[in-house]
N, C-alpha and C positions, 0 to 999 in steps of 0.2 A: 663520184663513181665514174670511171672512164667508160666510154661506150663499149657495149659488149661486142665481141667478135662476130656474133650472129645478128647484129642489129639490122643488117640489110634485109633480113627476112621480115622484120617488123619495124619498118622505118617510121611509122606513125605512133609507135608505142609510147605511152606516157609513163614516166618513172614514178614509182611509189616508194618512198624512203623506207617504210616498214618492210615491204617485200624485199627491197634491195639488200637491206641489212640481214634479213633471214636467209636470202639466197647466197650471200657471200660466204665463202669458206676459207678465205686467205688467212684469217687469224689462226686457223687450225692447220691447214695444209701448207702454210708457208715454210714449215720446217723441212718440207720435202724438196726444197729448191735445188739442192745438189743432185738429188736423184732425178728430178725433172730435167735438169740440164744434161746430165749424163745420157738419159734416154733420148733427148733431142739431138745430141751430138751423134749418137748411133743411128738415129733416123736419117740425119743428113747424109751419112755415108751410105745408107741403104738407098736413098734417092739418087745418089751419084751412081751406084751400081745399076740402078734401074734406068739411067739415062735422063732423069728429070733434072739433075744438077750437073753442071760442068765441074771439072776439078776445081777451077777458080772459085765458083759459087760455093762449093762445099767448104773450101778452106775459109772463105769469107764468113760463112755462117758459123763454123766451129770457132773461129777467132772471136766473133761477136759473143758467142755463148760463154767463152772463157771470161770475157770482160763482164758480162752480166753476172756471172758467179762471183767475181771479185766485188762488183758493186753491191750485190745483196749481202755478201759476207761482211763487207766493210761498212754497211749501213748507208751507202750513198744512194741506194735505190730502195726507198721505203716500201714496206709491204702493206700498202693501203691503197684504196681507190680502185682496186681490181676485184673481179669476181672470185678468182682463185689463182693459185700459183701458175697454172698452165697458161691462163690468159695474160698474166703479167710477163712471163718469159716470152711468149709469142709477140706481144705488143712491143716490148723493148727490142726484141730481135729484129722486127720489121723496121723500127726506128734506126737501128745501127746498120743493118745489112740491106735495106731497101727491098727491091723486088725479090732478091734471093731469100730474104727473111719471110716475105709474103708467101713463098712457095712451101714453107716447111710443113704445112698441114696436109700436103698432098698425100693421099692414101692413109691418113691418120685421123683418129677421133679422140676426143677427150675421154671417151669410154675406156679406151685402152691406156691412155696416158695416166689416168688416176690409179689404175690397178698396177701398172708397170712401176711407177714411182713408189707406190706403197709397198710392193713386194721387194723392191730393192732395199728400201728402208728397213723392212721387217726382218729380212735375212740378216742384216748387220746388227739390228737391235737384239735379235734372239741370241746371237753369238755373244753379245755383251752381257746379257743376262746369264748365259751359261758361265762366262768368266767370273761373274759376281758369285754365282753358286759355288764355283770351284774355290773362290777365296774363303767363303764361309765353311766349306768342307775342310779346307786346310786348317782353319782356326779350330774346328771341332776336333780334328785328329791331334793337333798340338796340345790342346787342353786335356784330351783323353790320356795321352801319353804322360803328361806331367802329373796327372791326378790318378794314375792307374790303381793306387791302393786305397783310394777313398771309397768307403762302403756306406750305403745309404738305404733307406727303405724305398722299394718300388711301390707304386700305387695302382690299384684298380678301383673303379667306382669312387675315386677320391679318398679311399681309405688305405692305410698301410697294408701291403700284401706280402711281399717276400723281399729279403735283402738283395741288393744288386750293387754293382760298382757304378759310380758316377760315369766312368769311362764307357761302360756298357750303354748307359743312357745317351751319351754324346755320340757314340757310334750309331745308335738307332737313327739319329737325325742325319748322320752322314749318308747312310744307305737309302734313306727316304729321299734325300736331296739328289742322290744319284738317279733315282727314277724320275725325278722332276726334270733334270737336265736331259734325260733320255726322251721324255715327252717333248721338250722344247726342240731337240734335234729332229725328232720325227716331224713336228709341225713345220720347221724350217725347211726340211727336205721336200715336203709337199708344196711349199711355197716357191721352191727353186725351179720354177718353170716360167719362161718368158712370155708375157702377154703382148710384147711389142709386135706389131704387124697384124693384130686381129681387127683393127679399125673399130667400127661401131658395133657390129655383131656378126658380120658375114665374111670377114677377112679383108685384107688390103688388096687393092688393085695395083697396077703398075709393077707387077712382078717383084714385090718387096721380098727380099731374102730373109725369111724369119730365122733360119738356122744361123746365118751370119749375125743377125741382130742379137740373138740369144748369146752367142759366143762373145760378142763385143761387150755385152752388159754383164757377163760373168754368170749367166744362168746355165743350168745343166742342159736344158733343152727348151724348145718352144712348147707352149701349151698345145693340146691336141685339137681343141674345138673352140672357135671364136665365140660362139654364143655362150658356151659354158664359162669361158674366161671372163666375160663382162657381167654375167649374171650372178655367179656364185661368190660367196665370201666364206666358204667352209674352212679354208686354210686359216683365215683370220679368227674364226670361231675356235678352231682347234688350238691356236696359239693362246687365245684368251682362256680356254679351258685349262691348258697347262699352267698358265700363270695363276689361275684361281686355285688350283690344287696346291701349287707352291706356296701361295699366301696362306692357305689354311694350315699348312705345316709350320710356317713361320709364326702364325698366330698361336699355335700350340706351344712352340718353344718359348715364345714371349710370355704366355700365361704361366708356364711352369716356373720360369725364372722370376717373374713378378711374385708368385707365391713363396718360392724358396728364399727370396731375398727379404721377405717381410720378417719383422721381429718374432712372429709366431713360429717360424721355422728356423731362420738364421743359418741356413745352409750355405748361402753365397752372398757376396757383396758386389753390387753392380758398380762398374766404373762411373765416375761422376760426369764424364763427358756426355753421357746419354741420360742423365738425370737432371731434374730441376728441384726447386724447393717451393715452399708455400709462401704466399704473400702475407700471411698472417702468423703461421705457426713456425717458429724458428727451428724446431727440432726435425722438420720434415726433410726427407730425401726421397723424392717421388720418382718412380720408374717411368717417366713420361715417354722416353724413347720406345720402350717395349710396349707401353700402352698404345702408342700411335701405330706401331706395327700391328698389334692386335686389331685396332680399329680400322686400319687401312685395308685389311683383308676383305672387309665388306665392300669397299669401293671397287676392288678388282673383280670380285664376284658379280657386283652390279654391272660392271662393264661388259661382262660376258652376257648377262641377261639382256642388257640394252641392245647388243648387236643381234642376239637371237630374235628379239621382238621386232627389231627393225626389218630383218630379212623375212620373217614369217609372213607368208601370204603374198609376197611379191610375185608378179608374173615374170616370165623369162625376159631377158634383155636388161639393159641398164635402166634404172629408175633413179630419180633424184633423191629418193629416200636413202640410197646408198652413200650419199654424201655424209651421212651420219655414222659411217663405219670407222672414221679415223679418230675421232675424239676419244671413244672408249679404248681403242688400241693404245693411243699415246698415253692416256691416263694410266692404264694398267702397266705399261712398260716402265713409265717414269716411277710409278709407285713401287713396283716390285724391285727396281734397281735401288731405290733409296732404302727400302726395308732390308734388303740383303746386306747393304753396307752397314746399317745400324746393327744388325744381328751379328755380323762378323766382328765389329768393334767391341760389342758387349762380351762376346765369347772370349776374345783375346784378352780382355782386361778383367775377366771375371775372377773375383777372389773366392776361394773355396775354404770353408771351415770343415775339414774332414772329421774333427772331433765331434762337432755338433751333429753332423750327419750320422755317424755311427751311434752316438748316444741316443738318437731318436729311433733306432731300430728296436722296437719293443719285443717282449717275449712272444707275443702273438704272431709276429712276423716269422717266427721259427716253427710255427705249428705244422706246416707241411713237412719240414725236415723231421719232426718227431713222428709224424705218421709214416714217413719213409723208413725211419729207423725200426719201427714196429714191423713193417713189411719185411725188412731184412732179417727179422727174428722169426719169419714164417707166418705172420698174420696177414690174411687177405686185406688188400688196401681199403676196401669199404668199411671193414670192421675197425681197422686202424684209424680211419678217418673219424668214425663214430666215437672211438675211445678218446681221441684227442679233443674232438668237439665237445664231448661231455665234460672233460676237465676244464676247458675254457669256460663253458657255461657255469660250472660250479664256482669258478673264480669270480665270474661276473655277478653271481648271485650273493656274493659276500664271503664265500669260502676263501680262506687265506692260502696262498701258495708257498708261504714262508716255511722252509724246512720240509716241504713235501716234495717227493720225487715226482718228476714230470713224466708222463707217458713217453716212452721211447728213449729215455736217458740211458737205460741199461747200465752196464759196468764200465763202458768206455769213456772217452773224453766227453766233456760237456759240449752240447751243441751251441755254437756261437755264430754271430753274423759272419765272421771270417770263414768258419768252417762251412757255413751254409752256402756262400757264394762259390767256394772251391768244389763243392759237390757237383756243380753244374758245368763241368769241363767238357762240353759238347760244342759242335759247330754252332756258333751264334749264341752260346751261353755266356754267363757272367763270371765264370772263373777267370783268374788272372791270365792264364795261358790262352784261354779262348778269346778274351778281349784283346790281348796282344796280337793274336792272329787276325782279328778283325781290323785292328789298326794297320797291320802290314798289308792286308788286302786293300784297305783304303788308300794307303800310300801308293800301291801299285796302280790303282785306278787313276790317281792324280798324275802319275808319271807317264801314263799311256798317251 
């Protein structure tokens, strides 16, 4: 471990390898090297405007930072032996730029550096997740349009409920994902404030221009209060909350497709790319990709809980506990991105057996339609409900329905799964036209 940048305060300090390993975060925050270098370049320009750097010193520092970025990206500057990415960059900068490099920390603290680099990273990472959501939404709409006439049973309480179109089901996930991306956008918007220039907790000295720093780093504005900036991680919590909700949704999609692809249902066939087989049983085609999506949802939710627990009870100001904010964020972002990619691939390659779907729509699934038909004959709905319920109960008790007229049949056409879905031609309904309108609205969202 290289000497810490603060070692002059504790010159007689003896190193303990267990503590040094626990204290080091470079293995986690090393991925922030580009953001750290970008923030340091901007700070160098701020020091030039403040009169701390000459033009020549500023250019020397910025040139050295470009070299450091190339060295890290190319693997010539190993990410080891330093406390964190901030000390690595500063140490190497001082080696390359001499006294100009040694000035870089003027008016700056690692308290601001860690949150500045993190916010830069999270803004970009959130947009990448949104792009992955858009890809899944596109796959859902494409499959919905291709399978617009596939009718299947809808389920409540895990039991068949009413007929619906598969496309209706797929659109349900489209609009849920739209809310997910909205939450991510909201979280990213609140993270779009520059911590640069807040220093340790009281703000920078040397007349650091925070507006110019925010503009140089692509932030919408500087943060409003230095103490708030280094203390709080509510934006990170919000992002993890949005990712947790997203993963719960993906878990439900995965669960449905796992069930519906099983021989007991036979509604869909999963693409082999995201399946495996058994090491013992030759007949198995296991939905491992979707099972992992379902399982990884717990990891993302745990990341949110981890950060909440880390921050709960901390006093104001930066505390070393906050070093623990990055790993759950990176874990959740990486996991969500992978799971979105798997789900998009599965949906695109999904085989649909429309015949098996419609054949599984039982007579019981048409019970509400039969009650509605009685209502159209002037019978109050609750009486119609009771009449149909009694007929179902008689059938369940052993009474045969063969050759027996069903309540609500009347003299008109027989009630079928196809006629059932077409009765629901309302906004958000499962009739063909209603679903096509949902698909068009979804396409308009993706074009916007």
